[in-house]
C-alpha positions as CSV (number, residue, x, y, z in Angstrom):
1,M,0.0,0.0,0.0
2,K,1.1,3.5,-0.7
3,A,0.2,6.8,0.9
4,K,0.3,9.9,-1.3
5,I,1.6,12.3,1.5
6,R,3.9,15.7,1.0
7,G,4.4,15.1,-2.6
8,T,5.8,11.7,-2.6
9,E,4.1,8.2,-2.1
10,I,5.1,6.3,1.2
11,Y,5.1,2.5,1.3
12,F,3.4,1.1,4.2
13,D,2.2,-2.3,5.3
14,V,0.2,-3.5,8.3
15,E,0.4,-6.5,10.4
16,G,-2.2,-7.6,13.1
17,A,-5.8,-6.9,13.3
18,G,-6.7,-3.6,15.2
19,L,-9.3,-5.0,17.2
20,V,-9.3,-8.1,19.3
21,A,-12.2,-9.9,21.0
22,E,-12.7,-9.9,24.7
23,G,-15.9,-11.5,25.8
24,N,-18.8,-9.5,24.1
25,T,-16.8,-6.5,23.2
26,L,-13.8,-5.7,20.9
27,R,-10.8,-4.0,22.4
28,E,-8.8,-1.8,20.4
29,K,-4.8,-2.8,20.1
30,P,-2.2,-0.2,20.4
31,V,-0.7,1.0,17.1
32,A,3.1,0.7,16.8
33,F,5.2,2.3,13.8
34,A,8.4,0.6,13.1
35,I,10.8,3.0,12.0
36,H,13.7,1.1,10.0
37,G,17.4,2.0,9.9
38,G,19.8,2.8,7.1
39,P,19.2,5.2,5.5
40,G,19.0,3.2,2.3
41,S,17.6,0.2,3.9
42,D,13.9,-0.7,4.0
43,H,11.4,-2.2,6.6
44,T,11.7,-5.6,5.5
45,G,14.6,-6.4,8.1
46,L,12.4,-5.7,11.1
47,R,9.8,-7.9,10.1
48,T,11.7,-11.2,11.5
49,G,12.1,-9.7,14.9
50,F,8.6,-7.8,15.2
51,S,6.2,-9.9,13.5
52,P,5.4,-11.6,16.8
53,L,4.4,-8.3,18.4
54,S,1.3,-8.3,16.1
55,D,-0.4,-10.5,18.7
56,R,-0.5,-7.8,21.1
57,M,-0.1,-4.7,18.9
58,Q,-1.1,-3.5,15.4
59,I,2.2,-2.8,13.5
60,V,2.7,-0.2,10.7
61,Y,5.9,-0.8,8.6
62,F,7.0,1.7,6.3
63,D,9.7,2.8,4.1
64,H,11.3,6.3,4.2
65,R,11.3,8.3,1.2
66,G,13.6,7.3,-1.5
67,S,14.0,4.1,0.2
68,G,12.6,0.5,-0.2
69,R,9.4,0.6,-2.1
70,S,8.6,4.3,-1.6
71,A,8.9,6.8,-4.3
72,R,12.1,8.1,-5.4
73,G,12.3,11.9,-5.9
74,D,14.2,15.2,-5.1
75,K,17.4,13.9,-3.5
76,S,17.7,17.1,-1.6
77,K,14.9,16.0,0.6
78,Y,16.6,12.7,1.7
79,T,17.0,14.2,5.2
80,L,15.9,13.4,8.8
81,D,13.6,16.4,8.6
82,E,11.6,15.2,5.6
83,N,11.5,11.5,7.2
84,V,10.2,13.1,10.6
85,E,7.5,15.0,8.5
86,D,6.8,12.0,6.5
87,M,6.1,9.9,9.6
88,E,3.9,12.5,11.0
89,A,1.9,12.8,7.8
90,L,1.4,8.9,7.7
91,R,0.1,8.8,11.2
92,R,-2.4,11.5,10.4
93,H,-3.2,9.7,6.9
94,L,-4.2,6.6,8.7
95,G,-6.2,8.5,11.1
96,L,-4.4,7.4,14.3
97,G,-4.0,8.8,17.7
98,P,-0.8,8.6,19.9
99,I,1.1,5.7,18.2
100,V,4.0,3.5,19.9
101,S,7.1,4.6,18.1
102,I,9.9,2.0,17.7
103,G,12.9,3.2,15.9
104,T,15.9,1.1,15.1
105,S,19.4,2.4,14.3
106,Y,18.8,5.5,12.1
107,G,15.1,4.7,12.7
108,G,15.6,5.6,16.5
109,M,17.0,9.1,15.3
110,V,13.6,9.6,13.4
111,G,11.8,8.3,16.4
112,M,13.5,10.9,18.7
113,A,13.1,13.7,16.6
114,H,9.5,13.0,15.9
115,A,8.6,12.5,19.6
116,A,10.2,15.7,20.5
117,R,8.6,17.7,17.7
118,Y,5.3,15.9,18.0
119,P,5.0,15.0,21.6
120,D,1.1,14.4,21.6
121,S,1.7,12.1,18.9
122,V,3.6,9.5,20.7
123,S,2.1,7.1,23.6
124,H,5.5,5.2,24.2
125,L,8.7,5.6,22.4
126,V,11.2,2.8,22.1
127,L,14.9,3.4,21.0
128,V,16.7,0.2,19.8
129,V,20.7,0.5,19.0
130,T,20.6,4.2,18.1
131,A,22.5,7.7,18.7
132,A,21.8,11.1,19.2
133,H,24.8,13.1,17.5
134,S,27.6,12.5,14.8
135,G,30.2,11.3,17.3
136,F,29.0,7.6,16.5
137,I,30.7,8.0,12.8
138,E,34.3,8.2,14.4
139,R,33.5,5.9,17.4
140,S,32.6,3.3,14.7
141,R,35.5,3.8,12.7
142,Q,37.6,3.0,16.0
143,I,35.7,-0.1,16.7
144,A,36.0,-1.3,12.9
145,R,39.9,-0.8,13.3
146,E,40.0,-2.9,16.5
147,R,37.5,-5.6,15.7
148,G,37.2,-5.8,11.9
149,T,38.9,-7.5,9.1
150,P,40.7,-5.7,6.6
151,E,38.0,-6.1,4.2
152,Q,35.5,-4.9,6.7
153,L,37.5,-2.0,7.6
154,A,37.8,-0.8,3.9
155,L,34.0,-1.1,3.7
156,C,33.7,1.0,6.6
157,D,35.9,3.6,4.9
158,D,33.8,3.1,1.8
159,L,30.6,3.8,3.7
160,Y,31.8,7.3,4.9
161,A,33.6,8.2,1.7
162,G,30.2,7.8,-0.4
163,R,31.7,4.9,-2.6
164,I,28.8,2.5,-1.9
165,D,27.0,4.0,-4.9
166,A,25.0,1.1,-6.4
167,P,22.2,-1.5,-5.0
168,A,24.9,-4.4,-5.4
169,K,27.5,-2.6,-3.5
170,L,25.3,-1.9,-0.6
171,R,24.1,-5.4,-0.4
172,H,27.8,-6.7,-0.6
173,F,28.3,-4.1,2.5
174,H,25.9,-5.6,4.3
175,H,26.8,-9.1,3.6
176,H,30.5,-8.8,4.5
177,M,29.7,-6.7,7.5
178,G,27.2,-9.1,8.9
179,P,29.5,-10.7,11.6
180,L,30.0,-7.2,13.1
181,Y,26.4,-6.4,13.0
182,A,25.2,-9.8,15.1
183,V,26.9,-11.6,17.5
184,R,24.7,-14.6,16.3
185,Y,25.5,-14.1,12.8
186,D,23.9,-16.7,10.2
187,A,25.3,-16.1,6.7
188,G,22.6,-18.1,5.3
189,A,19.7,-16.2,7.1
190,S,21.2,-12.9,6.5
191,A,21.7,-13.6,2.6
192,A,17.9,-14.4,2.5
193,R,17.1,-10.9,4.4
194,L,19.3,-9.2,1.9
195,E,17.7,-10.7,-1.1
196,R,14.4,-9.7,-0.1
197,A,15.3,-6.2,0.8
198,V,15.6,-3.1,-1.8
199,H,18.8,-1.3,-1.5
200,S,19.0,2.3,-2.1
201,P,22.3,3.9,-2.1
202,E,21.1,7.5,-2.6
203,P,19.8,8.2,0.8
204,L,22.7,6.3,2.3
205,N,25.1,8.8,0.7
206,A,22.9,11.7,1.4
207,A,23.5,10.8,5.2
208,F,27.0,9.5,5.2
209,A,29.0,10.5,2.2
210,P,31.4,13.7,2.9
211,G,28.9,16.7,3.5
212,G,26.1,14.3,4.3
213,F,23.6,15.2,7.2
214,M,24.8,12.3,9.6
215,H,28.2,14.3,9.9
216,T,26.5,17.4,11.7
217,I,23.6,15.6,13.2
218,D,22.9,16.5,17.0
219,L,19.5,15.9,18.6
220,R,20.9,16.0,22.1
221,P,19.1,19.6,22.5
222,L,15.8,18.1,21.7
223,L,15.8,15.3,23.9
224,A,14.2,17.0,26.9
225,K,11.2,17.8,24.9
226,I,10.4,14.1,24.7
227,K,7.4,13.5,27.0
228,A,6.4,10.1,26.0
229,P,7.7,7.0,28.4
230,T,10.9,5.9,26.7
231,L,12.7,2.7,26.4
232,I,16.2,2.7,25.3
233,I,17.8,-0.5,24.2
234,A,21.5,-1.2,23.5
235,G,23.9,-3.9,22.3
236,R,26.8,-4.4,24.2
237,H,28.8,-5.4,21.3
238,D,27.3,-3.0,18.8
239,W,30.1,-1.7,16.5
240,I,28.2,1.2,14.8
241,C,26.1,2.6,17.7
242,A,28.3,1.8,20.7
243,P,26.3,1.3,24.1
244,E,27.6,4.8,25.5
245,F,25.6,6.5,23.1
246,S,22.4,4.7,24.7
247,E,23.5,5.7,27.9
248,E,23.9,9.2,26.8
249,I,20.4,9.3,25.5
250,H,19.2,7.9,28.6
251,R,20.7,10.7,30.8
252,L,19.2,13.4,28.2
253,I,15.6,11.9,28.3
254,P,13.8,12.5,31.3
255,G,12.3,9.2,33.3
256,S,13.7,7.1,30.5
257,T,14.4,3.4,30.9
258,L,18.0,1.7,29.8
259,R,18.3,-1.9,29.0
260,I,21.6,-3.2,27.7
261,F,21.8,-6.5,25.9
262,E,25.1,-8.3,26.9
263,E,24.6,-11.0,24.2
264,S,23.9,-8.2,21.2
265,S,25.5,-6.3,18.9
266,H,23.8,-3.9,16.5
267,S,21.1,-6.5,15.2
268,V,19.5,-7.1,18.7
269,R,16.4,-8.6,16.9
270,V,18.9,-11.4,15.6
271,D,21.0,-11.8,18.7
272,E,18.3,-11.7,21.4
273,P,15.0,-11.6,19.6
274,E,12.8,-13.2,22.7
275,R,14.0,-10.5,25.1
276,L,13.8,-7.6,22.8
277,R,10.1,-8.4,22.3
278,R,9.6,-9.2,26.0
279,E,11.2,-5.9,26.8
280,I,8.9,-4.0,24.5
281,L,5.8,-5.7,25.3
282,D,6.6,-5.2,29.2
283,F,7.1,-1.8,28.4
284,V,3.9,-0.8,26.3
285,G,1.9,-3.0,28.8
């Protein structure tokens, strides 16, 4: 399905019924927006980890503009601000009240900015393996030098130099960086997920290439404006959004809750999926 909003078309899909039978009545389940990372990825990688949540929540998956199955367009609008406004426009398009906002990696940045800008639109905020400012870039370079193979270090350099400029190169990046992203890396399962995904290098490079917005992003001044109860989840072995960035977010969002997954890297939904879902469900209630 596609929503025509803000001069573009945003692809979205819905998993789980909105109403559940309870005796003689129908109870409305909370609606959760699953916000994918990247930029340049799509929502499909979230399904494996989040699909079981649809028993308790109705999940809306969507692809950011220029990514996945959403429309391409003006590359100057491949920015976090546009993603935030698209997300809010989609919520209104669907006629929804306050949502559970679940943002992973870059999706967590979108989720933070959206919750700060539209505090009445979010009932609960879940931030999974993310960061609030550009400092994660240099830290990820350091971790890649410490833990990575020569090929992985070269791919990390390619990411920040803007050399991943074709879908096949982006697929190659994720395939070979997989052991850094997941403690429980499974090459076969990873390859299947990568084949299902639509890889979009243009939004990736708008963010990470020299001059890209990720090099100057700083959401920290906004975090005190977040009013929704917030759960922050970090992976102890995360190479690209190291846990100290989640600890910093926890200090800056009043009343937030932090959970560090000791057996996980960046792909918590691969490394500790059952605990991830349990923490989210317990938090949302």
